[in-house]
N, C-alpha and C positions, 0 to 999 in steps of 0.2 A: 553494794555495801562497801564503804571505805574502811580501812584499818588505820588507826593511829596508835602509836606506842607512847604511853606516859613515861616520863623520866624514870619513875620508880621501877617500871617493868624492864627498862633497858639496863638499869643498875642490877636488877635481879638476874638477868641473862648473863651479864659479865661475872657476877658473883658465882653463879652456878657453873659457868665454864671454867673459871679459875679454880674452883673446888675440885673438879674432876681431872683437869688437865695434867697435874703432876703425876697422877696415877695411871692415866690412860688417855693419851691425846686423841686417839681414834674415837673412843667413847664420848669424849666431850664434844667432838665435831658431830657425831651421830645425834647426840641429845639436842644440840642447837638446831640441826636440820629437822628433827622430829617436831620440835616446838614450832618452828617456822611453818612446817607443813600443816600442823594442827591449826594454826592461825588462818591458813588459807581456807580451811573448811568453814571457819566462822564467816568468811567473806560470802560464801554461797549459801550458808545456812546459819544465820546469826543466832538462832535460838537452840543451837546444838548443845550448848552447855546447860547444866542444871541451874534453875533459878535459885538465887540466894534468898532464903527466907527473911522477910522483913525489908528487903531492898528490891523493889520490883524491876528495876532496870539492870540489875547486876546478875551475872551468870558465872558459873565455874565449869571449866572444861577439864576433865581428868585425862591425862596423857600417860598411858602406860609406858614404862621404860625399864626393862630388866625385871628385877623382883619387886620394884616399887614404881615410881613414876613422878610426874609433876602435876601440879594443879595450876591452871591459868585462870585468873579472875579478870573479867572484862565487863564494861558497862556499855549498854546500847543507848545511843543518843542520836535521834533523827536517823540519818542514813550512814552513821558511823559507829563502828565498834572500837572502843578505846580499851586497849590492853593495859590493865592497871598493875598487875603483879604476876610473877611466876614463882612458885614455891616448890621445893622438893617435898614429896609427901612424908618424908621421914624427918623433916626439920623439927627441932626441939619445940614442943608446945603446939605443933601444927594442928593437931586434932582438937585441942582445947581452945584455940583462938576464937574469939568472938568475931562475928562478921564485921563489926565496926572497925576492927584493927586493919582490915583490908580496904576500907573506904578511903579513897584518895580525893582530896578537895583540889580545886583549882589553886595553883601555887600563889597567885596574887591574893586571892580571897583568904587563903589560909594564913599567909604571912603578914599581910598588910590590911586586910579588910577591903571592902569595896571602895573604889576610887570615886570620890564625890564629884570632882570637876571633869572627869573624863579626859583630861589632858595627859600628855606624856609625863610619866613619873619615874622615880628611881626604881620602883617596883617593876614597871613595864620594861625598863632598860635591863634590869637584872634577869627578868623572865626571858627577854630576847637573847641574852647571853646563854642562858640555860638551854634554850631551844637550839641554838647553834651547836653547843656542846652535845646535845642529844642527837642531832643530825649526824655529827661525827661518829658517835657511838653506834648509831643505827647502821651506818655504812660498814662498820666492822662486821656486822652480822648479815649484811645484805638485805636489811629491812627497808 
């Protein structure tokens, strides 16, 4: 099983790290290591997370950390687990969020619709730039 990180999940990691870091640098580093270790469990056991009701290919993995923890949402697609989001379990409105709020569409499809001609487009160029930025962000976390 391969692991891919969606842009939104990388942004979530950065946001979570920046939230904790001013208070406790060591805790922010431990949290990121724990999240990364939990993702490695998905590699060997892709169905480890609880299935998301109404979305058959989506799973949520609860990651305990201190008195609360994190919830990682991922989608299984062929031989790949795509990490879509990482949320702290105490985020405002977290327990009330509908599953559809965590559903992440392909950026090209979401922003521009399907490309009719299949040729290179502005959307594809923008997506390629986002992918490069995403790779730089991933390297910060050793992903």
